[in-house]
VOGU-3710 file (C-alpha; in Angstrom, 3 decimals, decimal comma):
1> mkiillillv> -32,892/50,595/-58,239  -29,800/52,673/-57,435  -30,411/52,130/-53,731  -30,598/48,367/-54,254  -27,336/48,377/-56,226  -25,677/50,470/-53,536  -26,813/48,028/-50,849  -25,497/45,100/-52,886  -22,133/46,832/-53,307  -21,925/47,477/-49,569
11> ilssalvaqd> -22,756/43,839/-48,829  -20,174/42,617/-51,354  -17,541/44,966/-49,990  -18,219/43,834/-46,425  -17,980/40,202/-47,488  -14,606/40,806/-49,157  -13,291/42,609/-46,090  -14,438/39,744/-43,883  -12,821/37,236/-46,236  -9,526/39,147/-46,153
21> sllnqklceq> -9,708/39,354/-42,376  -10,186/35,593/-42,047  -7,272/34,929/-44,409  -5,011/37,304/-42,476  -5,940/35,612/-39,210  -5,174/32,209/-40,701  -1,796/33,385/-42,003  -0,903/34,891/-38,618  -1,745/31,665/-36,830  0,189/29,587/-39,340
31> skaeclipir> 3,247/31,811/-39,039  3,229/31,703/-35,225  2,905/27,918/-35,266  5,805/27,573/-37,718  7,970/29,801/-35,531  7,791/27,221/-32,740  9,950/24,897/-34,856  13,686/25,576/-34,407  15,791/26,059/-37,535  18,590/23,505/-37,911
41> pgiqgiqpfw> 19,152/23,349/-34,115  22,637/22,474/-32,934  23,378/19,017/-31,570  26,399/18,953/-29,305  29,254/17,123/-31,035  27,149/16,310/-34,091  25,561/19,402/-35,641  27,087/22,855/-35,064  25,258/25,775/-33,511  25,181/28,416/-36,234
51> nekavmfkya> 23,707/31,283/-34,175  26,560/32,308/-31,880  26,596/35,871/-33,276  22,856/36,172/-33,933  21,027/38,910/-32,031  17,453/38,427/-33,235  15,117/35,465/-33,716  11,595/34,780/-34,961  11,882/31,005/-34,756  12,475/29,329/-31,380
61> psfqnnqssw> 16,282/29,171/-30,998  18,551/26,777/-29,186  21,997/27,767/-27,938  25,333/26,171/-27,138  25,114/26,619/-23,384  28,442/24,972/-22,631  29,823/27,227/-19,920  31,527/25,331/-17,148  29,043/23,957/-14,616  31,575/21,943/-12,632
71> iipnpsyyry> 29,770/22,917/-9,440  26,932/20,660/-10,590  28,682/17,663/-12,201  25,563/15,485/-12,524  22,601/17,825/-12,615  19,083/16,640/-12,044  17,806/18,932/-14,812  18,342/22,321/-16,438  16,210/25,355/-15,743  15,594/27,841/-18,547
81> aafsfkdnqy> 14,529/31,288/-17,393  13,817/33,945/-20,039  13,251/37,448/-18,708  11,209/39,675/-21,014  12,024/43,382/-20,977  8,618/43,942/-22,553  6,505/42,874/-19,569  9,213/42,368/-16,890  8,185/38,740/-16,468  10,114/35,456/-16,354
91> yiftadspye> 9,142/32,572/-18,632  10,479/29,283/-17,287  10,705/25,637/-18,308  12,972/22,708/-17,483  14,774/20,183/-19,685  17,264/17,331/-19,553  20,007/19,167/-21,487  21,335/22,748/-21,783  20,828/22,761/-25,559  17,051/22,664/-25,852
101> altpiwdklp> 15,114/25,021/-28,119  12,914/27,600/-26,406  9,794/26,073/-27,962  7,953/25,467/-24,629  7,802/29,209/-23,900  8,238/30,771/-27,353  4,561/31,415/-28,097  4,125/33,054/-24,675  7,296/35,150/-24,696  6,485/38,716/-25,854
111> vggvylkvea> 8,198/40,351/-28,808  11,130/42,457/-27,627  14,341/42,190/-25,619  15,034/38,971/-23,705  17,673/37,845/-21,221  17,988/34,066/-21,105  19,693/32,189/-18,276  20,191/28,400/-18,330  21,176/26,747/-15,045  22,154/23,219/-14,069
121> isldekdagl> 20,163/22,183/-10,972  21,601/19,746/-8,437  19,925/16,484/-7,473  18,681/17,953/-4,188  17,648/21,166/-6,013  19,628/23,276/-3,538  22,407/24,341/-5,895  22,499/25,850/-9,370  25,377/26,277/-11,791  25,282/28,620/-14,769
131> agsrfftkaa> 25,362/26,705/-18,047  24,829/29,718/-20,269  23,242/33,145/-20,609  22,364/35,396/-23,485  20,669/38,644/-24,485  18,663/38,621/-27,723  15,592/40,124/-29,343  12,485/38,163/-30,174  11,204/39,647/-33,436  7,632/39,682/-34,687
141> sfcppypkad> 6,533/36,870/-36,949  4,651/37,450/-40,198  1,157/38,693/-39,443  -0,761/40,663/-42,088  -2,228/43,027/-43,028  0,682/45,183/-44,176  0,501/48,468/-46,126  -0,705/48,331/-49,704  1,464/49,835/-52,422  0,893/53,556/-52,919
151> ysyqealekg> 0,789/53,073/-56,688  1,226/50,355/-59,282  4,352/48,320/-59,925  4,226/49,579/-63,509  4,355/53,205/-62,401  7,151/52,448/-59,942  9,143/50,760/-62,703  8,690/53,629/-65,138  9,649/56,259/-62,560  12,677/54,234/-61,550
161> lqflyhqehi> 13,882/53,647/-65,104  13,718/57,360/-65,902  15,615/58,224/-62,739  18,284/55,659/-63,518  18,779/56,547/-67,166  19,115/60,279/-66,525  21,736/59,969/-63,797  24,806/62,049/-64,682  27,109/59,101/-64,174  25,028/57,055/-66,650
171> qhwinagtpd> 24,986/59,777/-69,294  28,733/60,229/-68,830  29,291/56,883/-70,554  27,929/58,177/-73,877  30,920/60,371/-74,677  33,584/59,274/-72,208  33,167/55,514/-72,225  34,576/55,445/-68,684  33,149/55,587/-65,149  32,278/58,986/-63,735
181> hghhklycys> 33,875/58,747/-60,306  32,914/62,335/-59,570  29,173/61,684/-59,648  29,210/58,070/-58,489  31,922/57,308/-55,938  30,840/53,657/-55,823  32,547/52,994/-59,158  35,452/52,178/-56,843  33,765/48,751/-56,783  34,409/48,533/-60,485
191> alevgsvvng> 33,042/45,161/-61,611  29,949/45,461/-59,430  28,918/48,971/-60,410  30,071/49,012/-64,035  28,371/45,647/-64,497  25,171/47,129/-63,109  25,314/49,778/-65,839  25,176/46,951/-68,393  22,222/45,355/-66,620  20,411/48,642/-66,059
201> mllynrhypr> 20,688/49,781/-69,667  19,515/46,412/-70,992  16,519/46,731/-68,696  15,852/50,292/-69,859  16,067/49,243/-73,507  13,499/46,480/-73,030  10,956/49,119/-72,041  12,172/51,911/-74,325  13,454/49,936/-77,334  13,710/52,975/-79,591
211> ndtsisiack> 16,406/54,402/-77,350  19,559/53,015/-78,970  21,715/55,116/-76,670  20,935/52,800/-73,772  22,425/49,859/-75,681  25,428/51,968/-76,611  25,986/52,757/-72,922  25,686/49,073/-72,032  28,291/48,137/-74,656  30,690/50,873/-73,587
221> aadyiilnae> 30,462/49,757/-69,976  31,084/46,140/-71,007  33,997/47,152/-73,220  35,496/49,051/-70,282  35,338/45,891/-68,176  37,071/43,877/-70,918  39,770/46,528/-71,409  40,600/46,600/-67,703  40,290/42,873/-66,982  43,189/40,785/-65,707
231> pegsplaffp> 45,572/40,138/-68,602  45,871/36,856/-70,435  48,489/34,630/-68,799  47,972/36,098/-65,321  46,736/33,863/-62,444  43,180/35,187/-62,782  43,158/35,916/-66,497  40,083/37,732/-67,845  38,535/38,243/-64,410  37,139/41,790/-64,160
241> kvyegtnmfa> 38,789/44,436/-62,040  36,938/44,407/-58,728  38,454/47,540/-57,168  39,433/50,862/-58,697  40,940/53,766/-56,792  40,808/54,187/-53,028  37,274/55,412/-52,288  35,227/53,628/-49,646  36,919/50,269/-48,898  38,496/49,826/-52,333
251> gnykgeiimt> 41,870/50,933/-51,010  41,778/48,181/-48,396  41,387/45,425/-50,967  42,840/46,936/-54,145  45,181/44,016/-54,799  42,461/41,408/-54,393  39,664/39,834/-56,370  36,567/38,555/-54,628  35,893/35,308/-56,407  32,106/35,482/-56,607
261> epastglsfl> 32,110/38,722/-58,599  33,316/37,452/-62,020  30,293/35,138/-62,185  27,981/38,156/-61,916  29,966/39,869/-64,665  29,669/36,739/-66,791  25,889/36,742/-66,392  25,775/40,391/-67,509  27,832/39,603/-70,602  25,599/36,695/-71,545
271> alydrtgemk> 22,571/39,003/-71,337  24,363/41,593/-73,478  25,245/38,915/-76,025  21,595/37,864/-76,183  20,579/41,449/-76,949  23,331/42,441/-79,388  24,525/39,161/-80,891  28,110/40,373/-80,458  30,297/37,272/-80,080  32,950/39,113/-78,062
281> ylnyavriad> 30,593/39,253/-75,098  29,878/35,531/-75,222  33,590/34,827/-75,650  34,441/36,961/-72,645  31,920/35,086/-70,488  33,488/31,813/-71,625  36,966/33,070/-70,702  35,717/33,874/-67,208  34,356/30,342/-66,930  37,678/28,929/-68,149
291> tysktqlesg> 39,504/30,727/-65,360  37,056/29,397/-62,811  37,762/25,923/-64,166  41,541/26,387/-63,900  41,473/27,828/-60,373  38,907/25,517/-58,749  40,240/23,824/-55,624  40,144/20,039/-55,270  37,399/20,528/-52,688  35,151/22,023/-55,374
301> twyiriyken> 35,120/25,646/-54,318  37,464/28,663/-54,326  38,848/31,002/-51,687  36,666/34,075/-51,137  39,516/36,510/-51,801  42,651/35,986/-53,910  45,590/38,292/-54,645  45,394/38,938/-58,362  49,153/39,307/-58,906  50,127/35,836/-57,723
311> gipaseelci> 46,901/33,873/-57,215  47,621/33,353/-53,508  44,580/33,466/-51,191  44,192/36,711/-49,287  42,133/34,818/-46,706  41,767/31,151/-45,855  37,991/31,478/-45,846  36,236/29,633/-48,669  33,496/31,058/-50,832  29,996/29,618/-51,117
321> pinivnfltl> 29,897/29,212/-54,905  26,171/29,144/-55,653  26,330/32,233/-57,883  29,240/30,643/-59,738  27,076/27,524/-60,126  24,231/29,637/-61,533  26,590/31,188/-64,095  28,104/27,861/-65,158  24,676/26,201/-65,290  23,523/28,813/-67,789
331> lvekykfpky> 26,604/28,214/-69,941  26,009/24,469/-69,874  22,248/24,390/-70,369  21,475/27,416/-72,532  24,715/28,066/-74,399  25,756/24,409/-74,742  29,209/24,394/-73,133  29,227/20,938/-71,505  32,879/21,269/-70,466  31,773/23,199/-67,376
341> qsvmesalsw> 29,455/20,445/-66,155  32,065/18,835/-63,906  33,149/22,205/-62,484  29,550/23,001/-61,644  28,912/19,591/-60,102  32,029/19,794/-57,913  30,958/23,211/-56,654  27,483/21,895/-55,850  28,968/18,940/-53,977  30,995/21,335/-51,857
351> iwenpmktyn> 27,842/23,283/-50,943  26,068/20,079/-49,910  29,008/18,982/-47,763  29,653/22,344/-46,134  27,087/25,133/-45,607  24,182/22,736/-46,042  25,579/20,812/-43,068  27,130/23,607/-41,026  24,775/26,488/-41,894  27,791/28,741/-42,130
361> wsgqfedvaa> 26,191/30,991/-44,756  28,951/33,591/-44,590  28,556/36,879/-46,402  30,661/37,602/-49,512  30,708/41,338/-50,135  33,157/43,709/-51,816  33,329/46,046/-48,837  33,619/43,483/-46,029  36,560/41,251/-45,185  36,220/37,467/-45,356
371> lkpyqnlsky> 35,441/36,620/-41,733  35,668/33,454/-39,693  32,701/31,029/-39,617  29,412/32,411/-38,269  30,871/35,907/-37,729  29,035/37,465/-40,660  26,087/35,427/-41,835  23,960/36,671/-44,725  20,865/35,474/-46,517  22,102/35,766/-50,111
381> easwfaqyli> 23,810/32,432/-50,684  21,272/30,552/-48,541  18,347/31,989/-50,494  20,058/31,445/-53,850  20,529/27,815/-52,920  16,893/27,595/-51,809  15,909/28,864/-55,260  18,245/26,316/-56,854  16,605/23,507/-54,869  13,139/24,629/-55,926
391> rhsesdtnyv> 14,175/24,708/-59,590  15,453/21,143/-59,302  12,835/19,780/-56,910  11,277/17,533/-59,536  14,359/15,326/-59,283  14,203/15,021/-55,482  11,103/15,683/-53,404  13,253/16,376/-50,325  14,505/19,550/-51,993  11,275/21,420/-51,222
401> alakeltafc> 11,579/20,830/-47,464  15,251/21,839/-47,532  14,430/25,004/-49,504  11,738/25,920/-46,985  14,185/25,411/-44,119  16,765/27,651/-45,792  14,100/30,280/-46,404  13,023/30,097/-42,764  16,659/30,713/-41,755  16,763/33,785/-43,999
411> edqfvvwekp> 13,485/35,079/-42,630  14,481/34,356/-39,037  17,711/36,334/-39,201  17,129/38,990/-41,843  13,443/39,762/-42,509  11,798/42,348/-40,251  8,010/42,461/-40,457  7,828/45,092/-37,711  10,422/47,407/-36,170  12,340/45,038/-33,898
421> giydnwgnss> 13,721/47,492/-31,359  17,412/46,999/-32,175  20,164/49,255/-33,515  21,922/48,972/-36,861  25,689/49,058/-37,410  25,724/52,861/-37,556  23,822/53,385/-34,334  20,444/54,084/-35,914  17,454/52,791/-33,998  15,213/50,418/-35,926
431> erwrvpavle> 12,435/52,882/-35,092  13,789/54,829/-38,071  13,650/51,882/-40,474  11,063/51,379/-43,164  9,355/48,029/-42,638  8,577/45,363/-43,743  12,179/45,060/-44,878  15,140/42,717/-45,183  18,570/43,194/-43,589  21,708/42,452/-45,571
441> qyqcyvpida> 24,322/40,747/-43,353  25,532/40,848/-39,751  28,205/43,409/-40,688  25,548/45,570/-42,337  22,477/44,779/-40,263  20,442/47,390/-42,078  17,380/47,251/-44,382  18,595/47,181/-48,006  16,385/47,276/-51,098  18,325/44,536/-52,921
451> svvqmihtfy> 17,917/42,298/-49,873  14,168/42,815/-50,076  14,330/41,807/-53,740  16,237/38,639/-52,885  13,606/37,463/-50,433  10,688/38,335/-52,729  12,201/36,085/-55,394  12,750/33,339/-52,825  9,294/33,460/-51,245  7,632/33,560/-54,646
461> siylrtdepi> 9,654/30,658/-56,031  8,488/28,481/-53,136  4,894/29,617/-53,655  5,050/28,605/-57,310  6,273/25,140/-56,329  4,032/24,531/-53,295  0,985/26,743/-53,909  1,085/27,704/-50,211  -0,507/31,168/-49,850  1,723/32,291/-46,976
471> ylhkaialan> 4,744/32,514/-49,285  2,832/34,571/-51,815  1,605/36,993/-49,160  5,081/37,393/-47,703  6,347/38,268/-51,189  3,504/40,751/-51,753  4,064/42,479/-48,401  7,732/43,053/-49,236  6,989/44,095/-52,828  4,530/46,739/-51,669
481> slvnsqldng> 7,079/48,003/-49,157  9,591/48,297/-52,003  7,193/50,487/-53,981  6,480/52,630/-50,933  10,192/53,229/-50,378  10,512/54,979/-53,746  11,130/58,721/-53,595  9,253/61,267/-55,674  12,151/61,545/-58,131  11,987/57,798/-58,825
491> miptfwvpgf> 14,980/56,718/-56,775  14,611/53,588/-54,673  16,984/54,176/-51,751  19,534/51,480/-51,066  19,343/51,931/-47,291  15,849/52,099/-45,834  16,805/54,543/-43,105  15,457/58,052/-43,778  18,281/60,554/-44,023  20,736/57,844/-45,056
501> eefwnncmvs> 19,672/57,523/-48,671  22,953/56,475/-50,253  22,337/55,183/-53,761  23,988/52,017/-55,085  23,349/51,580/-58,791  23,470/47,773/-58,649  20,858/47,661/-55,885  18,400/49,852/-57,752  18,838/47,816/-60,934  17,981/44,753/-58,863
511> sltllerlit> 14,823/46,465/-57,593  13,749/47,568/-61,064  14,371/44,109/-62,496  12,072/42,695/-59,832  9,363/45,267/-60,632  9,624/44,266/-64,282  8,885/40,680/-63,272  5,999/41,615/-60,991  4,018/43,402/-63,674  3,811/40,112/-65,591
521> lddfen> 2,443/38,089/-62,660  -1,285/37,630/-62,138  -0,754/36,623/-58,497  0,506/40,036/-57,450  -1,911/42,817/-56,660  -1,255/46,461/-55,839
//
């Protein structure tokens, strides 16, 4: 009887393995087919080319090959020749314009470094003029299987919460009520890191509710933000202090406020109000919203950076206000403050008329200057807007397709399923990276745990709306990688480059918040 049961178990196990293998093969094939479709390709004079500074692609790209080809004024056709450094072969096709996507050769072109040359060919085919050339890396598309998690999401969450709570800079709040710059130099980014203390301690308290100290720490951190906020009557009244001291890049921007940050602070205060019932935290969030309302430009958005003393923009670059929209939406819908409806709607209109048309999804980070269009793309605002579209897709069925396109852009430029053979901004080879992973922005083209979290949320939100398995499996692959990045002491490193394990409190809180969500989902498996 035991032998029969053993045989049945072996047969069942083999069947499950075969089933998994067939699913993986199907997902690989689907992903490769999807990567043949270019993402928001440029159309000369009509739709801008967003990828001028991009160095890596999974989806077939098209480029603005507009170099002078006066030698060939009326070419017969254009010849595209892509040289692969992987197999030392040329992959060639012809087209009627110099702006075509590389779809005809993309499924044949190996993963790795590529040199592309586009030439205008004369009518007699005797002469050629260079229309454009470019080096780039073709990155691997999604193709499971990927490593399973070494242990459960629950265990990872518990280890991480204990690590976080017992950090010296966290415990310092109990008696001092101020940031411990000695043990956490990143408090120089005051609103970001002090706000993450509020979020982290609320998270800790949800799992260890008998620990009242965690709530006390959260309140002291919030009170510190209020005490040091911009004074009433100033141009940016009640906005939190973004920079403190001169550590890192805080000295570079100490007189500025980055306009997306107060919305994050407002969200933290709303969560603290929900937990404590203290009206001062709700009132402070409302004051932040009032200042957004007073400072909104006629266009519907705000400048990315503003001098706090006089309200003058520190840069002419405009912010992508989706996180501000998320904050105001919560005030309108949950807390019943309808006066922010028009502010929110104007900001949304600006997004539709600008990055949704231009794909200039510029990064907005405390430690990076506001750069010119396309110089520093990031996936954060694009993926937040994809999530927004999914949440509101019942009102417009086109929103799902637009959300999927935005998510494909994020995956194309920032998700690495395998080591892509490039170098990060500090000269580290991607051979040192932990993968699968997600890169943060062009100016920090490095795997970051919070970036992984952002894409897990995005992939999973689309799965919930579409029931398409590929999005679920992409989310699971990244979630398992997140667990496997955790160190023995419970820390989830911010940078997924061994030996460069700098710890940002806000990033780890983001990771732990995700793990908290995952343990409630039946779809996810360790």
